[in-house]
N, C-alpha and C positions, 0 to 999 in steps of 0.2 A: 541603605547602600553602604558598601564597605570598599574603601579604596585599597587597591592592590598594585604594588609596583615591582614585586619580585616574581618572575615567572616560575620559580621553583616552589612557591608557596603551596603546601600540601592541600590547602582548601580548594585548590583548582584542579585536583586530580580527576574529577569527573569529566573534565574537558581536555585532558592531556593527550597529545599525539594522535589526534583523530585521523590524520592522513595515513597513518601506518598501522594503527591498532584500534579500529572502531569497536563499538561496544556490542557487537553481535555475540550472543551467547555461545555460538559455535566456534568463535575465534579463541585460540589459546590465551588464557588470561582475561577474556572478555567477561563483563559483569552484567550484560543484558540491559544496559541503560538505553533509554530513548533520548536522542539528541535532536533538538529543534533549532533551526537556523533562521534568523531574520524576524523582524517584528511581526509580520503577518502570521508566520508559522508558529511563533511562540504564543501569540494570542490564541490561536486555535488549540495549542497544547493546554493553555490555561482554561479553556472552555471544555476540555475533555476530562475523562475520568482518570487520566494518568497522573499520579502524585508527583508534583514538581519538587526536585531536591535543591536546585540552585540555578542562578543566572550568572552569565558573564558577558560583559559588553562595555562599549564606550558609553560615556555618561548620557549623551543625548538619546541613544537608543534605549537605554534602561529607563530613562525618564519618560519616554514615549509610551511605556507599558503601564504607567500608573502604579497603583498600590499592588504590591507583590506578596505572595504567600510564603516566600522562602528567601534565603540570603541572596542578595544581588551584589556581585563583585564587579566593581568598576575599574577598568584598566585602560591604558592607552592601546591604540591599534598595534603598536610594535610589541608590547607585552603579550597581547592576545595572540599574535602570530607566533611568538615563541612557545606559548603554551599549546596552542592548537596544532601547530605544524604547518600552517599556511596562512596567507593574508585573507581575512574574512571580510568580504565586501559588505555583507549584510549587517555587520556591526554588533550582533548580539546572538547569544546561544542560551539555551535552557537545557538542563538535564532532568530527566524524570525516571521514576521506576515504572515498570510495566504494570498494566491493569489486567485483571482477569478477563478472559474472552469467553463468549458462550460456546457450548458444545455445538457440533454441527447439527444435531437433531433439534436442539432448542431453537437455533436460527431458522431452520426449515419450517418449524411450526408457526413462527410469527411473521415470516417474510412472504412477499408476493413475487418479488423478482430477485434472482440471485445470479451471481457469476461463479462458475466453477472452473478452476484453473488446473491444468496438468502441465508440469514441467516449465513453468514460466520462471526462468532463473535470472533474468536481467533486472537489476534493481531499478533502473530508470523506467523500463517498461512497466514494471509492477507499480511504481509510484504513479505513473501516468494513468494506468488502468484504474487505480483507486480514485484518482481525481475525476476521471470520467464517470465512474460509478456514482460518486457523490453528486455530480452535476446532473445526472440523467435518471435519478430515482431508483438506483439499485439498492436493495435493502441490506445486502451483505455479500461477502466473498468467502467461498470455500476453497481452501488451498490443498490441492491434491499432491501426489508424489512429485518430487523434483522441483518444487517451488522454493524461491528464496524467501528470506525473512522480510515481511513488509515493514518492520520497524527498524530496518537497517537505515543508517543516517541518510544515505542518498535517496532511498525510497521516500522517506518522510519529507525531504526537501523537494523532490520532484512532484510529489503529490500536493504540494503547497499546504501540508498539514492535514489533508482530508483523510489520509490513512488513519488518523487518530479519531475520526468520527464515524467511519464506516465499519460496522462490526465484521470480524472475520473469524473463521474457525478452521481447524485442520481436518482434512479428510484423507487419512492414510490409505484407506481401502476404497478406491474409486468405484469399482463395480458395485460393492455393497452400498456405497453412497448413492448411486443412481437408484437403487431399489428403495432406499430410505426417502429420497426425494419424491419418487412416484407415490409412495405410501402417504406422503403429505400433500398429494394433489398436484405435483409439479409435472409439467412437460419438459423433458430434457432435450434441448436443441444443441447439437454439436456443430460448431462453426468450422467449415472446411472449404477449401477452394475447388474440390473435385467437381467435375462437370455434372456428375450424376446427382448431386445434391439439389434439393429444392431451393428455388430462389427465396431469399429471406422475405421478400415482399409477398410471396404467395403461400407462405407456410401457415398463415392463420394464427399467429402467436399473440396478437394484440389482445389486451384485456384478459389475459389468462395468467395463471401462476406458471412462470417460466424460469428455468435455470439454463443460462447460456454457458455451454461448455467450450472453453478456449484452450488451445494448446501452445506448445513452446514456440519460440521465435523462429527456429530453423525448420525442423520437420513437421511442426504442427501436432495435431492430436494423434495418438497411437491408434492403430486399427481396433484395439480392444476398447478404447474409450468411445470411438465412433459407433462400434457395434452395440455398446451398452446404452447408448442414447435412444430416445424415442424417434428422433428425426434428425437427419443431416441437412444443414442449410448452408447456403453460400451467398456471398455478396457479388452480384454480377459486375464484371469489370471489363474494361476495354481490351481489345486484342493486344497481346504482347505483354500484359501485366499479369503475373500469376498469383500475387498475394499482396497483402497489406501488413504493415506493422501491427502487432497483436493489440496494442492499445488503441490504435486507430480503428481496426476492425471491431474491437469491443464497443467503441463509442457508437459506431453505426448500428450494431446489433442492439445495444441498449435503447437507442432512440426508436428503433423499429418495433420494439415490444412494449413500449410505453402505453 
């Protein structure tokens, strides 16, 4: 452990200004780092294939992590707040480099249950969706067009670090991806609230290789995505409620196909 009392210390640059310039690679100046917050999420980072670069935290949080594989910078809460850009209630951060992800075809060959996303752009919804996927036995997530980065700091935090253990791959050609999934024995089920869709409970999806296709938070799946699926399924809801949050709907669908 290395004591730090100067917020300008260059050894803390991996953690600097997280409130205004997160480490997404598509941000100007971003370096593509993975940032984990809190003891539980940092422990999941340590158990993941992502190579840890450094830790920053108050002493008791750093000590709670035990032996560490990288420099651990110990600072006061006030020094941390100056570095990070906000007061960090969880008391510890870790920064890691990204790890290689499988190709979509490789993931499809080894998985039995997948989530396929189109246009899921909200980082908190994406993090919640990955947490649900981990809890309910989804083997991987395929990210279609318009999806945000699952390794964005907020997604990692909301997922409670489970985004670091659920494999994901990018699927830029959604229609071609549906053909690839069928070639690997999957039934593609598009989740939609439209009344003409088959009730999820009646779709016969349990104990099969299933890819659940989920759309964006506002308009949902595009017509092209629904047409490319094998079956359109819906979650029956009470009168006056037209839809659910995408992560909530995903959790229900994941449970239904187990």
